[in-house]
C-alpha positions in Angstrom: 72.1 105.8 96.2 72.1 108.0 93.0 72.6 106.3 89.6 76.1 105.7 88.5 78.0 107.1 91.5 79.2 103.8 93.0 82.9 103.0 93.6 83.8 99.3 93.3 87.3 98.8 94.9 87.6 94.9 94.0 86.8 93.8 90.6 88.3 91.3 88.1 87.3 93.2 84.9 90.6 93.2 82.9 90.7 90.8 80.0 92.9 87.7 79.8 95.1 88.2 83.0 93.4 86.1 85.6 90.1 84.2 86.1 88.0 87.3 85.9 87.6 87.7 82.2 89.0 85.7 79.2 88.7 88.3 76.5 88.2 91.9 75.7 84.7 91.2 74.5 83.9 89.6 77.9 85.4 92.5 79.7 83.3 95.0 77.7 80.2 93.0 78.6 81.1 93.3 82.3 81.7 96.9 81.9 78.1 97.3 80.6 76.9 95.3 83.5 78.7 97.6 86.0 77.2 100.6 84.4 73.8 99.1 84.6 74.4 98.4 88.3 75.1 102.0 89.1 78.9 101.8 89.2 80.9 104.8 88.0 84.4 103.8 89.1 86.1 100.4 89.3 89.4 99.5 90.9 90.8 96.7 88.6 92.2 94.2 91.0 93.6 91.1 89.2 95.1 88.3 91.4 98.7 88.7 92.3 101.2 86.3 94.0 98.7 83.5 94.5 99.2 79.9 93.3 98.0 80.6 89.8 98.6 84.2 88.8 101.3 86.8 88.9 100.3 90.3 87.6 103.1 92.7 88.0 102.3 96.4 88.7 103.6 97.8 85.4 101.6 95.1 83.5 98.4 95.9 85.3 98.9 99.7 84.7 99.4 99.0 81.0 96.4 96.7 80.9 94.2 99.4 82.5 95.4 102.1 80.2 94.6 99.9 77.2 91.2 98.9 78.6 90.2 102.5 79.4 91.0 103.6 75.9 88.6 101.0 74.6 85.9 101.9 77.0 86.3 105.5 76.0 86.2 104.7 72.3 82.9 102.7 72.8 81.4 105.6 75.0 81.1 103.4 78.1 81.0 105.8 81.0 83.2 103.8 83.4 86.5 104.8 85.0 89.1 102.2 85.7 92.1 102.4 88.1 94.9 99.9 88.5 95.5 97.8 91.6 95.8 94.2 92.6 94.3 91.7 94.9 97.5 90.6 96.7 97.4 87.0 98.1 98.9 86.7 101.5 102.3 84.9 101.3 105.8 85.1 102.8 107.2 87.1 99.9 105.1 90.2 100.2 107.7 92.4 101.8 110.4 91.4 99.5 108.1 92.4 96.5 106.7 95.6 98.0 107.8 97.8 95.1 105.7 95.5 92.8 102.5 96.0 94.8 99.8 98.4 93.8 97.7 99.9 96.5 94.0 100.7 96.6 95.1 104.3 96.4 97.8 105.8 94.4 100.0 106.4 97.4 99.5 102.8 98.7 98.2 103.8 102.0 95.7 100.8 101.7 96.4 97.4 100.1 93.8 94.8 99.1 95.0 91.6 100.9 93.5 88.2 100.1 93.7 85.4 102.6 93.4 81.7 101.7 89.7 80.6 101.6 90.1 77.9 104.0 92.3 79.3 106.8 94.2 82.3 108.3 98.0 81.6 108.2 99.8 82.0 111.5 102.2 84.7 110.0 99.4 87.1 109.1 100.1 89.2 112.2 103.7 89.5 111.2 103.0 90.6 107.8 100.4 93.2 109.1 103.1 94.6 111.4 105.7 94.8 108.7 103.1 96.5 106.3 102.2 98.9 109.0 105.9 99.9 109.5 105.7 101.0 105.8 102.6 103.0 106.4 100.3 100.5 104.7 97.0 99.4 106.0 95.7 96.0 104.8 92.1 95.8 103.7 91.2 92.1 104.0 89.2 90.9 101.0 85.9 89.0 101.7 86.6 87.7 105.2 83.0 86.4 105.4 84.0 83.7 102.9 87.1 82.5 104.8 86.3 79.2 106.5 88.3 79.8 109.6 87.0 83.3 110.1 83.4 81.9 109.8 84.3 79.5 112.5 86.2 81.9 114.6 85.1 85.5 114.0 87.2 86.7 116.9 90.0 86.5 114.4 88.6 89.3 112.4 87.5 91.2 115.5 91.2 91.1 116.7 92.5 92.2 113.3 90.2 95.3 113.1 91.2 96.2 116.7 94.7 96.3 115.4 93.7 98.8 112.7 93.2 96.4 109.8 90.2 97.1 107.5 88.0 94.6 105.7 85.7 94.4 102.6 82.6 92.5 102.3 81.4 91.2 99.0 78.1 92.4 97.5 77.0 88.9 96.5 77.6 87.7 100.1 75.2 90.3 101.5 72.7 89.4 98.7 72.9 85.6 99.5 74.6 84.3 96.4 77.0 82.2 98.4 74.3 80.7 100.6 72.6 81.7 104.0 75.6 81.0 106.2 77.9 83.3 104.3 75.0 86.0 104.1 74.4 85.7 107.8 78.1 86.1 108.6 78.3 89.1 106.3 75.4 90.9 107.8 76.8 90.1 111.3 80.1 91.5 110.4 78.4 94.7 109.1 76.5 95.1 112.4 79.6 94.6 114.4 81.7 97.2 112.6 84.2 94.5 111.3 83.8 95.4 107.7 83.8 99.0 106.3 83.3 98.7 102.6 81.3 96.7 100.1 82.7 95.7 96.7 81.7 93.3 93.9 84.7 91.0 93.5 83.0 90.5 90.1 84.1 87.8 87.7 82.5 86.4 84.6 82.2 83.2 86.6 78.8 81.8 87.7 77.3 83.6 90.6 80.0 86.3 90.6 78.0 89.3 89.2 78.2 92.8 90.4 75.0 93.1 92.7 76.2 96.4 94.1 72.9 98.2 94.0 71.1 95.2 95.8 73.9 95.1 98.4 73.5 98.9 99.1 69.7 98.3 99.4 70.4 95.6 102.0 72.7 97.9 103.9 70.0 100.6 104.0 67.5 98.1 105.2 69.8 97.1 108.0 70.4 100.7 109.2 69.7 104.1 107.7 73.3 105.3 107.8 75.1 102.1 106.5 74.6 102.9 102.8 76.1 106.3 102.7 78.9 105.3 105.3 80.0 102.4 103.1 79.9 104.5 100.0 81.9 107.3 101.6 84.5 104.6 102.8 84.9 103.3 99.2 85.7 106.8 98.0 88.0 107.5 100.9 90.0 104.2 100.3 90.4 105.1 96.6 91.6 108.6 97.5 93.9 107.4 100.3 91.8 109.3 102.9 91.0 108.4 106.5 88.4 105.6 106.9 86.7 106.1 110.2 85.9 102.8 112.1 83.0 103.0 114.5 82.9 101.1 117.7 83.3 97.4 117.0 81.7 94.5 118.6 82.4 90.8 119.0 80.1 88.7 116.9 77.6 86.9 118.9 78.4 83.3 118.4 80.9 80.8 116.9 79.9 79.1 113.8 80.5 75.6 112.6 83.7 75.4 110.7 83.2 74.6 107.0 84.0 75.9 103.6 81.3 78.2 102.0 
């Protein structure tokens, strides 16, 4: 990967609106870390509609504009776009107008599942979103306890046309060997199509994008460029090609990461 060309489609860099960064100074520090890690473009994705945070579309857009102005003033070569990490819940369709897509046209939506399980109504939400021309991109499935235990769940979702995003630190091993093994297996099986940082200021939530792309390159010569192109395509609302998918080899012990 060339320096400072990476696109990060999942990052909690905005100050004071979720658990990503408590202040502008912290967000500026995160921006410096992102640039040092080879990142050029970040999709700011604060939590939305989960148990703790509500970040309306207009508020996120305003926060991004304000933060971008500060980055430009400081000469930090980083471009920020507004989005949300939308938590799966029963009110998504009723609040569709308040949802920001990964791309400006909202062809793709970053969708977060509960960490411990996959709700039974997920298929219904996916169907309703598809009727609106929206493809969900499941955030960090390798860290969902039920998907770790039953990877066929993710296999079935991708067969339906859903996409998924693996976390850089999962590939690097920050969340432990079980999550790292699951992440790599999902890559090999074609069940995740893009890597992103999901960076916070929290412990063990660094960017690690360059290291993740190095791991992808070690796994197969074409993974690195394929994942980088997919990130650009998602951001631009372009087609993301999904290669032949395979069923993960074995079921894992159910347990939280």
